[in-house]
Every structure is written in C-alpha cells, then in structure tokens.
N, C-alpha and C positions, 0 to 999 in steps of 0.2 A: 650409381656409376662412380667408380673411383676416379679421383683427380689424377693429374699427371704426377704429382709428388707421391701420392699413395701407390701408384703403379710402380714408380721407380723404387720405392721402399720395399715393395713385395719382391721385385726382381733382385734387389740387393740381398734380401733375406734368403732367397733361393740360391744365390751365388755362394754365400758364406755358410751353407749347411755343412759342408765337409771340413770347414776350418776348425782348428782347436781354439780354446778359449782366448789365448793370447792373440792369435791371428784375427779372431772375430773382433776383439776389442780394438785392435789397430785399424781394421777395415772400417768399422763403424765410426771411429774417430775421424779418419780421412773422409768418409762419406759425409758426415755431419759438417765438417769444415768446407767441403766442396759445395754442399747445399747452401750453407750460410753465405759463401762468396757469390754463388749464383743469385741468391735473393738480393744481396747488396747491389750486384750489377744490374739486376732488373729494376730495382728501386731507383738507382742512379739514372738509368736510361729513361725511365718514366718521368723523372724530375727534369732531365734535359729536354725531353720532348715537350713538356708543359712550359718550360722556360722559353723554348724556341717559339712556341705558339703565341705566348704572351708578347714576345718581342716582335713577332710578325704582326700581331693585331695592333700593337702600339705604334707601328710605323705611321708617319704622317704622309699622306698622299693628297694630290690635288683632285678636287671634285671635277668630274668630266663635264658638268653642266655650268659651273660657275668658277670663279677664281679662288674659292675657299680652299685652305689646306687643313685637312681634318685627319684625325686618327682613323686608321682603316676600320676598326671595330665600331666607330661612331658614324660611319658613312651612311648607312641605311637611315638612321635617325635624322641625320643632317638633310638628306634628300627629301624627307617627308616634312621638314620644317619650312617655315616661311622665308628663311634666309637664303634658300637655294633657288636658283632660277628654274629648276625642274618643277618645283612646287607651283611657280607662276604659270608654267606651261600646262601643268595638270589642271590648275584652276580655270584656265581658258577653255580647255577641253571639257571640263565639268560644266562650265557655263553654257557652252554650245549644246552639250548633250541634254542639259536640263531644259533649255529653250526648245529643243526638238521634242522632248517628252511633253512639255506644256502644249506645243502646237498639236501633237498627235492626240493628246487628251481632249483638246478643244474640238478637233475634227471628230473624234469619237462621240463626244457629247452632242455635237450638231447632228451627226448621223443618227444617233439614238432618238433625238427629238423628231427628226424627219420621219423615222420609222413609226414613232408613236402617232404622228399626224396621219400618216398613210393608213395605219391600223384603224384609227378613228373614222377616217373617210370610208374605208372598206366596210366597217361595221355599220355606218350610216347607210351606205348603199344596200347592204344586206337587209337591214331593217326596212328600208323603203320597198325592197323587192318582196319581203314577207307581207307587208301591208297591202301591196298591190295584189299579191296572190290571194290574201284573205278576201279582199273585195271581189276579186274574180270568182272565188269559190262561193261567196254570198250571192252574187248575181246569178250563178248557175242554179242555185237552190231556189 
C-alpha cells in the first residue's frame, strides 16, 4: 500500500505528463520545495507537541490526599509511596481485609474439622449397623 507521499508523487507525475522538459524541471523543483517545507512544518509541530506534553507533565500540582506538591508525572508514584496519606488509608484497608481473610480462613478450617468429625461419626454408625446386621444374619442361620 503506497504511503501518502508516494500517492502524491504519482499524482504529480500524472499531472506533468504533458509538460515539456523545462516545465517539468520547474514543476518538480517547486514540488520538492513544497514537500520539504511540509516535512519541516510537520517536524516542528511534532516537536512543539512533545515540548507541550513535557511542560504539562512537569507542572507541579498539589496531591489531593495530602499537602505535598509534586510534578504531575510523578503523582502516581507519590500516591503509592509511604509519604502520601492515601498510602496510609490503603494500609488500613489492607489490614482490615487481611483480618477478614484470616477470620474467614479460620471459620473454613473449623467447618472442615467439624465435617471430618461428622464423617467419622457417620462411618462409626455405619460400621455398627453392619456389625448388628452381620449378627442378625448369623442368628438367622
């Protein structure tokens, strides 16, 4: 698939088919100059855009959770550091969640132990029933 520049060159070649050599030379000279200026403009625009982004990122702003003033592009890192109050709040939440997880784990283990006891009890009753049945079968014989 031809690029935009290649398509424009093809169109320019089609336009200057009926030109004489002198007109073709002048046309291609102007075309190359216009293309060079367009490339320069595009490069300058890209550089300006990059500079604007860097300036935006380097602005210092106040953290919404604490009184720290930090560069905009460092905000995420700051909020995950111990300096920020958001980290303290997250730690509190993590502590509560880990306590809940520990409590639920303990409850699960207790329930599993109880299930094992009940299984053993049921197996004991089943074995007693089998013994009684065997005795009853022996007495019949």
